C-alpha positions as CSV (number, residue, x, y, z in Angstrom):
1,M,-14.1,118.6,85.6
2,R,-14.6,118.1,89.3
3,F,-14.3,120.4,91.5
4,I,-13.3,118.8,95.5
5,V,-14.7,122.2,98.1
6,F,-13.2,121.8,101.3
7,K,-14.9,123.4,103.8
8,S,-13.6,125.2,106.8
9,P,-14.1,124.5,110.3
10,S,-17.8,125.6,111.7
11,W,-17.2,127.5,114.0
12,R,-19.2,124.7,116.6
13,N,-16.7,122.2,115.6
14,L,-14.0,124.6,116.2
15,I,-15.8,124.7,120.4
16,L,-16.2,121.0,120.3
17,W,-12.4,120.7,119.8
18,G,-11.2,123.0,122.1
19,I,-13.2,121.2,124.6
20,L,-11.5,117.9,123.8
21,I,-8.1,118.9,124.1
22,F,-8.7,121.6,127.3
23,V,-10.4,118.0,129.0
24,L,-7.4,116.5,127.6
25,L,-5.1,118.1,129.0
26,A,-6.7,118.6,132.4
27,Y,-7.6,115.3,132.8
28,R,-4.7,113.9,131.0
29,E,-3.1,112.2,134.6
30,N,-6.3,110.1,134.4
31,V,-5.9,109.3,131.1
32,V,-3.9,105.6,130.3
33,S,-2.9,105.1,126.6
34,V,-6.0,102.2,124.4
35,F,-2.5,101.5,123.2
36,S,-0.8,100.1,126.1
37,S,-0.2,97.1,127.0
38,K,-2.6,95.0,130.2
39,L,0.2,95.3,133.2
40,K,-0.7,92.6,136.1
41,P,0.7,92.5,139.3
42,I,2.5,89.6,141.1
43,Y,0.1,86.8,141.7
44,S,3.1,83.8,142.5
45,A,6.4,83.3,141.4
46,N,8.5,80.4,139.3
47,V,11.1,78.9,141.6
48,N,13.4,76.1,141.9
49,S,13.1,75.1,145.6
50,N,9.6,73.9,148.0
51,I,9.0,77.7,149.4
52,I,5.4,78.9,149.2
53,G,5.0,82.7,150.1
54,L,2.9,83.9,153.5
55,S,0.7,87.0,153.9
56,F,-1.7,88.5,156.1
57,D,-3.5,91.8,155.2
58,I,-4.2,94.3,158.2
59,S,-6.8,97.4,157.9
60,W,-8.5,96.8,161.2
61,G,-8.9,94.7,164.3
62,E,-7.6,94.4,168.3
63,E,-7.8,90.9,168.6
64,T,-6.4,88.7,165.5
65,A,-3.3,89.9,165.3
66,E,-0.9,88.7,168.3
67,P,-2.8,85.1,168.3
68,I,-1.6,85.3,164.9
69,L,2.0,86.0,165.6
70,D,2.1,83.7,168.0
71,I,1.5,80.5,166.1
72,L,3.7,81.8,163.5
73,K,6.4,82.1,166.4
74,H,5.2,78.6,167.6
75,E,5.8,77.2,164.5
76,G,8.9,78.5,163.2
77,V,7.7,80.6,160.5
78,K,7.9,84.2,158.9
79,A,5.8,86.0,156.9
80,T,4.4,89.0,154.9
81,F,2.1,91.7,156.4
82,F,0.9,94.1,154.5
83,L,-0.1,97.0,157.4
84,S,-2.4,99.6,156.6
85,S,-0.8,103.0,158.2
86,P,-3.7,104.1,160.4
87,W,-4.3,100.3,161.8
88,A,0.3,100.2,161.6
89,G,-0.2,104.0,163.2
90,K,-2.5,102.2,166.5
91,H,-0.3,99.7,166.7
92,E,3.4,100.8,166.9
93,A,4.0,97.6,169.1
94,L,3.1,94.7,167.3
95,V,4.7,96.8,164.2
96,K,7.4,96.3,166.2
97,R,7.1,92.8,166.8
98,M,6.3,91.6,163.7
99,V,10.0,92.7,162.8
100,A,12.3,91.4,165.8
101,D,10.1,88.1,165.4
102,G,11.3,88.2,161.4
103,H,8.5,89.6,159.6
104,E,8.4,91.3,156.7
105,I,6.1,94.8,156.4
106,G,4.9,95.6,153.3
107,S,2.3,98.4,152.8
108,H,-1.4,98.2,152.1
109,G,-1.5,102.1,152.0
110,N,-3.0,105.2,153.4
111,R,-7.4,104.8,152.9
112,H,-8.7,101.3,152.9
113,I,-10.3,102.3,149.3
114,D,-9.8,101.3,145.6
115,L,-6.6,102.9,144.6
116,N,-7.1,102.0,140.7
117,T,-10.5,104.9,141.1
118,L,-8.0,107.5,142.2
119,G,-5.3,109.6,139.5
120,P,-2.0,109.5,139.5
121,S,-1.1,111.7,142.1
122,E,-3.6,111.0,144.5
123,I,-2.1,107.1,144.4
124,E,0.8,108.2,144.8
125,K,-0.2,110.5,147.8
126,E,-1.4,107.7,149.3
127,I,1.2,105.3,148.5
128,T,4.1,107.6,150.2
129,S,1.6,108.6,153.1
130,A,1.4,105.2,154.3
131,Q,5.5,105.0,153.3
132,A,6.6,107.3,155.6
133,V,4.3,105.8,158.4
134,L,5.3,102.2,157.8
135,E,8.8,102.8,157.1
136,K,9.3,104.8,160.7
137,L,7.6,102.2,162.6
138,S,9.0,99.3,161.5
139,G,12.7,100.9,160.7
140,K,12.6,99.0,157.7
141,S,12.0,100.1,154.2
142,V,8.5,99.0,152.2
143,G,8.8,97.3,148.8
144,L,6.2,95.3,148.7
145,L,2.1,97.4,148.3
146,R,-1.1,94.9,148.1
147,A,-3.4,97.5,147.4
148,P,-7.1,97.5,148.9
149,N,-9.2,95.4,148.2
150,G,-6.9,93.7,145.7
151,A,-8.2,96.8,143.0
152,Y,-5.3,97.5,140.4
153,D,-5.1,99.1,137.1
154,N,-2.2,100.1,135.4
155,K,-2.3,103.3,136.4
156,L,-2.1,102.0,140.1
157,I,0.7,99.5,138.8
158,Q,2.5,102.3,137.0
159,V,3.1,104.8,140.1
160,S,3.7,102.1,141.7
161,N,6.3,100.9,140.4
162,K,8.1,104.7,139.6
163,L,7.6,104.8,143.4
164,G,9.8,101.1,143.9
165,Y,7.2,98.8,144.7
166,K,6.1,95.6,143.0
167,V,2.3,95.1,143.5
168,I,1.4,92.0,144.9
169,Q,-1.7,89.7,144.1
170,W,-2.2,86.1,145.9
171,S,-2.8,82.9,143.6
172,V,-4.1,80.9,146.6
173,D,-6.8,82.8,148.3
174,S,-8.2,81.2,152.4
175,L,-11.3,82.8,152.3
176,D,-11.0,83.3,156.0
177,W,-13.2,87.5,155.8
178,K,-15.5,85.2,155.0
179,R,-15.6,83.3,157.7
180,P,-16.5,80.2,156.2
181,G,-15.4,78.2,159.9
182,S,-12.0,77.0,160.1
183,D,-12.5,73.6,158.6
184,A,-13.1,75.4,155.3
185,V,-9.9,77.7,155.4
186,V,-8.0,74.9,156.3
187,N,-9.0,73.3,152.5
188,N,-9.1,76.3,150.9
189,V,-5.5,76.8,151.2
190,L,-4.6,73.1,150.7
191,N,-7.1,71.8,148.2
192,G,-7.7,74.3,146.9
193,L,-11.3,76.3,145.8
194,R,-11.2,74.0,143.0
195,P,-9.5,70.3,143.5
196,G,-6.1,70.1,142.7
197,R,-5.6,74.2,143.6
198,G,-3.8,74.3,146.8
199,A,-0.6,75.5,147.1
200,K,2.4,74.7,145.7
201,A,6.0,76.0,145.3
202,G,5.8,79.4,144.4
203,D,2.6,80.2,145.5
204,I,1.2,83.7,147.1
205,I,-1.0,82.6,150.2
206,L,-3.9,85.3,151.1
207,F,-4.8,85.3,155.2
208,H,-6.4,88.3,157.1
209,A,-4.7,89.1,160.8
210,S,-7.8,91.4,161.1
211,D,-10.9,90.9,163.5
212,S,-12.6,90.3,160.2
213,A,-11.7,86.8,159.9
214,P,-11.6,84.7,163.1
215,D,-11.3,81.8,161.6
216,T,-7.3,82.1,160.5
217,V,-6.5,81.3,164.8
218,Q,-8.0,78.1,164.9
219,A,-6.8,77.1,160.8
220,L,-3.8,78.5,160.9
221,P,-1.9,75.9,162.7
222,R,-2.7,73.1,160.7
223,V,-2.6,75.4,157.6
224,L,1.5,75.5,158.6
225,Q,1.9,72.0,159.9
226,N,0.1,70.1,156.7
227,L,2.3,72.3,154.3
228,K,5.8,72.1,156.2
229,A,4.5,67.7,156.0
230,R,4.3,68.0,152.5
231,G,8.0,69.6,153.0
232,Y,7.4,73.2,152.0
233,S,8.9,76.3,153.9
234,L,6.5,78.9,154.0
235,V,8.5,82.2,153.5
236,P,8.1,86.0,153.8
237,V,7.1,87.3,149.8
238,G,10.0,89.3,149.6
239,E,12.6,86.3,150.1
240,L,9.9,83.8,147.6
241,L,11.0,86.9,144.9
242,Q,14.4,86.6,145.8
243,Q,14.7,83.3,145.0
244,A,12.4,83.5,141.8
245,S,13.9,83.1,138.1
246,S,10.8,85.0,137.4
247,T,7.1,86.1,138.1
248,W,3.2,85.2,137.0
249,P,1.5,86.2,134.8
250,P,4.5,87.2,132.5
251,E,2.9,90.4,132.6
252,S,3.4,91.2,136.0
253,N,7.5,90.9,135.1
254,I,7.9,94.5,134.3
255,P,11.9,95.9,134.3
């Protein structure tokens, strides 16, 4: 007859298990379950009308934002401005003009860092500290977030949704921050980075209104005029989402 002998765990194993449990408990806020599905931000929307979401990011700069506001006013177009709170705090008059001109204010966070490198409590602090500044300056509720550098993970999206935010990416990239020249910026938006990928209904276009993207001022009038000539209306991202039956990718449709 064969007997099975169960050995009691050694003290070394007990210590190792104790350390593992301690680490998991101590850093539990940084642990995202491997069984959770991959969450996604909103890249575009499914709509039944010829509308396109227009958005601008601003984190720094003194020269570009105002000319862009002048162009938008002249063309009769409204957009979403994703503002970092330090920039907004230094440019209160421009923030107030954005609101007065009918534009939407979104959050670009507080520090311009990759939020997905932080723990949930740190992410929450970054978002809420920016929110306090942006809502005080604009007098409007802020419910859209574009993460700095577009960096995201499940953690960021979960915290953002808990705070009532929708995380917004883009489906059409002007690449204006690369300073490719105004003709290239126009082509990137109208025709796409690859043939046939130009702006269409439901897309979200990314521009920058920071001084790091000087080509935007020259390119923007041509982009807006061409899209309007094609029968499209440019609207803030929030308005695009209000008219959407769903968002893309499917993983961005979070209850």
